[in-house]
N, C-alpha and C positions, 0 to 999 in steps of 0.2 A: 320299226315305225318311229319317226322323228317328229316332234312337235316344234313348230316355230311360233313364238309368242310375240304379239305386238300389244303391249299394255294388257288390257283385259281380254284380248281377242286371240284366236289361234287359227292356224290352218295346219294341215297334216301332210307330210310327205310319206308315201309308201312305195318302197322299191324305186325311189328316184322320181316318182310321178306324183303330181298333186292329187290329193283326194279331197274333194269339196264336201264338207259335212254340214248339214243344215243346222246342227246344234252349235256350230261355230260361226264366226264373223266372216262374211265374204265381201270383197270388193270385186265387182265384175265390170270390166271396161269393154265397151263396144266401139270398135275403131276400124278404120281402113284409110289407106291413102286415096281411095276413090270415093267420091261422093255419089249420091243417088243409088246406093246399094241396099237401102233399108236399115240404116243404123238406128235412126230414131224409132222406127216401127219396132225393131228388135228390142231396143232398150225399154220402150213402153211396155211391151208384152212380157218380157222377162221380169220386170218390176211388178207387173200385175199378178203374175203367178207367185213370186216370192212373197208378196204382201199377204197372201193367203196363209203363209207358213210363219212369218215373223215380220215385225215392222221394217219396212223397206223404204229407202230414200233414193230418188232419182236425181242425179246431179247433171244439169244441162250445161255441158261444156262447149256447145256449138255456138259459134259467133252469131248465127242468125236465130238462136234460141228456138229451135224447132220443137223441142219437147215442152218448153214453157208455153208456146203458142198453142200447142195441142191441148195442154191442160186448161188454158184460159177459155178455149172454145167450149169446153164442157162445164164451165162454171164450177160451183163448189162441189158438185156431185159427179163430175165426169170421170175422173181418175181416182182409184181407191188408195193412192199413195201420194206422198208429198213430192213436189218438184221444186228444186232450188238451183240457183246458179252456182258455178264453181266458187265464186267469191263468198257466197253465203254458206257453203258446206261446213266450214269450221264451226259455225254456230249451231249446227243441227246434227252432226254426225254421231255425237254421243248418245242420241236418243233413238238410234236405229240399229238393227241387227245386221242388215244387208244394205249395201250401197251399189247402185247401178250408175255407171258414168257414161253418158252419151257424149261423144267427142265430135269435133269439127272434122270435115273431110280434109285430106291433104295436110296433116299436121307437120310442123317443122321437125327436123331430125331430133332436136333437143327435147321437144314436147313428146315425141313418140317414145324416146328413151325413158322419159319420166313415167309415161303411161305404162310402159311394159314392165318397169321395175317396181311399180307401186300398186299392183293389183294381184289378185289371186288367179284370175283367169281373163285372158283377152279373147273376146268373141269377135270373129272377123266375118261379117256378112259378105257374101260373094254372089254376084249375079252371073249365071252361066252364059255370058256373051263376050265377044272378043275384047271390046273396049274395057269392060269392067274387069275382065281377067287380067289385063295388063296391070291394073292397079293392085290386084291380088298378088301377082307375082312380085311386084315392088314391095308390098307389105311383108310378104313372107321372106324376101331376101333381107330386109331390115331386121326382122326377128332372128333370122339365122345369124346375122352378123353380131347381134347382141347376145347370142347364146340362150335366147328365151325359148323355153319348152312349154310354158303354161299358156298355150293358146289353142284355139280350135276354130275351124272354118265352118260357118253355117251357110248352106246354100239357100239363097232367097230369090224371090220372084221367078221361081222355076216354072217354065211353061208346061202345059199339060201334054200328055201323050197324044199323038204318036211322036212328038218332038223329043229328041234324046239329048239335048244339050246338057241338061242337069246330070244325067248319068255319065255322060262323057267327062264332064269336069270332075265328078266324084272319082271316076276311074283313074284319071290323071293324078289327082291328089293322093289317092290310096297308093298308087304305084311309087310315088315319091316319099311315102311314109309320113305324110302330113296329116295331123289329127283332123277329122271331119265329124261333125254331128251326124248320127244316123238319121235324124229327122231332117226334113227339108220344108221350106216355106213356099207354098204355091203362089203363083201370080194370080191374085184375086182382087176384084174391085172392092170387096168388103173392107180391105185395109184402107183404101182411099176414103170410104164412107166413115170409117172409124175416126180417121184424122180430121175430117171435116166436122164431125159431131163432137170431137173432143172426148172420146170414150175409148176403152179397149174394144177390140173387135167383137168380143162376146156380147157386148151391149148393143150392137147394131141390130135393129129390129126388122128391117125391110130387105134383108138379103139372105137368100137361102143358103149361101155359102159361108155365112158368118161363123157358124158352129165349126165347120171344117177348118176355117182359118184359125180359130182359137185352138182347136185340137193340135194343129201343127206347132204352134208356139208353146203350148202346154207340154207337148212331148219333148221339145228342145229344152225347156226349163227343167224338166225331170232329169234329163241327161246331165245338166249342170249339177243338180242336187245329188244324184245317185251315181254319177260317173258313167 
């Protein structure tokens, strides 16, 4: 087991694979070359879970400030964690144990390289539909060219049964040896309500699927923490 230290923080390699430990410092970046795949929703809810374990900062690197707008709609009590811009991060990072970075869609190659090389885990949301899958293929090809292995695909906006697009995409990714979260995020209106209210989905009161929506992201976040 090899420890890599960055100042007072560490992450751990076991057998060549990253092992993300909650007692260490984590930078988790949510990114994709395709917009509209649930990047901000994923960043918000991973941060909401990690905040329950240790102080967590969400860095809004999206040019349209989606996470910042989500936060402002909830006022002072909407989100349980702090949201700052990428430029503000340097003034806050020392006060937090975990950092979630929400990125803009379709980053430049240089920006994508920087993102991949300066985080502990890249979370890649992927919607199981043909147009979004094209963006996923491009993202994975870039990661392969960089030799990056610290990434995992999260299936988002997965339609309900009897539709099988989600399982079909999972099967393809598994056949290619691409790391995929066991959890999947269902396509639910509760997430849109959460964004409109400026809260995590568990705080949505008038939707019977809100608890199910939160359970999905909680399960994904537990995979980040426990591997």
